[in-house]
N, C-alpha and C positions, 0 to 999 in steps of 0.2 A: 505494500499499499504504499502511493503516495503521500508527500507531506505537500502541504502547499501553502505559500506564508496567506496571513490572513486575509491580505488585499487582493486575490485572486478567488473563485469560485474551483471546486475541481473539477476537472473536465466534462464528466459527468451532467455534473451541475450548471454547467455554461452550455454544453450540447443539450441538453433541455432546454434552458431558457430558449437560448438561438432557434432552438427547431418552433417555440408556441411562440415566438414573436415574427417569424417568418411566414409561417403558419397564419398569421393572422393578417401580414401583408398580402398574402395571397387568398385571401377569403374574399379582403376588402375591395381585392381588386374583380376577383371574381362575381360580388353582386355590383359593382361596375357594367354589369352587362348582363347582367338579373340573374345569373346563376348562383350554382352554391359547388361544393365538394365532390359530393354523391355524384353529382350529374356530372364535372367537368371529370369524374377518376368513368364515368364510362363512355362518353367522348373521345375519351385517351382511349383508352382498351380499343373503342370501336376504330379510330385513327390509328391505332399502332400494329391490329390488324391488317385492315384495310380490301378484309372482307365479310361477307354478312356470317355472323357467329350466331351459332343455336341459343335460345334464349337459359338454355342451362349452364351454356357454360362462359355465357353474360353473368349468371345467377352465380357462380360458382368463386366466377376469379374478380367478384364485388365484392365478396364475400371474401377472398383470400387477400385483398386488397385494404378492403376499410372494416372487413369484421358488418358486413349489411345483409342483414337477413333476408331472405325470399322475398317476404309482403311489401318491402323497403327499395328491393330491387322493383318490383315490380311497379310500382310510386315512381321512380326514377324513368323506367322507360317509359310511363302515362306521360310523366311533365313533359320528355325530352321529342315523344312524339307527339303532341298534342302544338310546340312550339315547332313541330315541320322539320327538329333538327334530325331525326330519326325514322327509318321506318322497319313496325313489326305486329304481326298481324298473332296475336296471343292464343285465337281460336284455333288455329291449326296444328295441327300437332307435331310437325316437323320446324316450329316455331322460329325466324333468325330474328337477331337486328345489324340493322348495319347505317349508315351515317347518308342523310340523304346529301343532294349537292347545296342544299342552305344550310344540314348542319355541316358539311365541310369550310364553309366559306367561313360561318361561323365561329366555329371552332380552331379556325386562324387564328378572327381577328382577337377573339378569346386570348389562345396562348400569347400571341406579341404582347398583350398588353400586359396580361398576370408577367409574363417575362421581363418587361419592363420597371413596372412598378418590383418585385420583388429582385429585381437587379439594382433596384436601387440601393439594396444592403451590402451590397460588396463594393459599390462604386470607391476608389481611391485605392482600394487596397492592392498592393504587391501583386502580381498574376502568379509569380513565384509562392509566395504565402499564400496564396490563394491552396496553388496546385499541392502544396505538403498538405494543408488542410485538408482539401479533399482526400487523401492517400491515406491520411489517421484516417479519416474518420469512415471509408470503405475496409480498411485492415480490420476497424472495431467492430462492424456491420458482421464484416463474414466470419470473426470471433466468436458474436455476439450467437448468431445463426447456428453455430458449430455446436456450440454450450448447448443451445436452446433442442438441439440435436435435429 
């Protein structure tokens, strides 16, 4: 266990507080586009896949990424469909969800805005320092995942 000078928090505390504040910035940016984090994750998932995804796969992945229960996933899907961002037909036995063209455009604009807002937190920080910080965070993530099994 490392001992920190009293003027500095532990690395874990600093990471947690930083993640909370950057998350707050991110949610504020999403709200600027009348969006929320679960919708952001749905749109991100569909954009990453770039092909229609079965609804059970969408539900499984949103549960993995957000601990989002299936009824909540259905509500997110319904809101995104009502906004014209995705298509899906839940009554179809082999139902799939995919981004509409309007959804792609919306996500592109939303992503650019969210990135601009959250990048402001890193403005003026040396690129080499950011790279080192990312290396440390990714190594800690890998080790934590290994401990959790």
